[in-house]
Phi, psi and omega in degrees: 000323184302318180299317184292322177297324176296316177302318181290327178295320179298317179298318180299328184263009183298151183291146177247028182295334179091171178218164180263127178231115181055039178080359181249133176285121182247111178271119179296148179293140178286149180292156179231137178297153179308318182301332181303326187269349187295129176223157172228124175252141180227148176201153174268133181278142186238180179296338179286349182264358189275155176259189183294344182266357179087004174253169182293134181298135177305324180298326178296315180296320179298318178294321179297317176301315182294320178301312182294317179297319178298323179292319178294318179298313180296321178297316181295312186285321187081012176203182184294142171218143184239150180290130173243342178197142164261104186291322182197138169219135178236120178258110190266322187221138180298146173254142184249159174302137181092346178292140172268117187248135182242129173248118179256124182230150175204157175284126177265326191205151173224146171249211180288308181241353185243162179211148175256135176246134174258138181229132172240134182247130180237148175238133171263118181289128183297332184256016180229061183303136176086354179277160179293141173302146181265131175283114188251344181197152169225151181205156174231125182237151178248129177240157174236134174289139179229152178268187184298333180273358181087009178274149178301146181221151181299134178257154176295141175292146175274142182242095180303140184250335185234164176303326178294319177299318180294319177301313180299319180301311183289326174293327176293327175295321177298313178301319179298314178303320180291320177300311180296317180297317180297319179295320180294319180296318179294316179299318179296318178298317180292321179294322180294327181279343182285000000 
């Protein structure tokens, strides 16, 4: 872990002198600590959120996850970022009407224009006062920073601050490698069949 923290310290101290691109001075965005992006959204689930089984519809939780991830991405970037992939979502426990649900999101990893957001969802049961919130879902989403024209734009690097942040950063790199490998394998399979 120590080596990785040293690498991130070097990134934190990188120069912001800028570089010239097509005659224009382009200053790379300065890094931001992981804590900068952390957000929590909360809402009470209502009768409008239920599925045929009487529990909250998974799609409602997915939208809530996307909202929280979008808020974390926008906070980190300081400009628009859009969802390009839901890399993984696990719905572990049903949510019920009346539950107070919290989605906690943070930036785990950044590339040049993309970033991974991790989201954990907890529910406070309305009829179980004083009990610990239940972990009901986890998700990883990929966002891309965009400019006013909707084109990809460079995002500020995330600067992990704790060993937990560093762990999350490296696990996000593993997920990215798997996504890219899966895409290459599918493209190769399609090319072979053509």
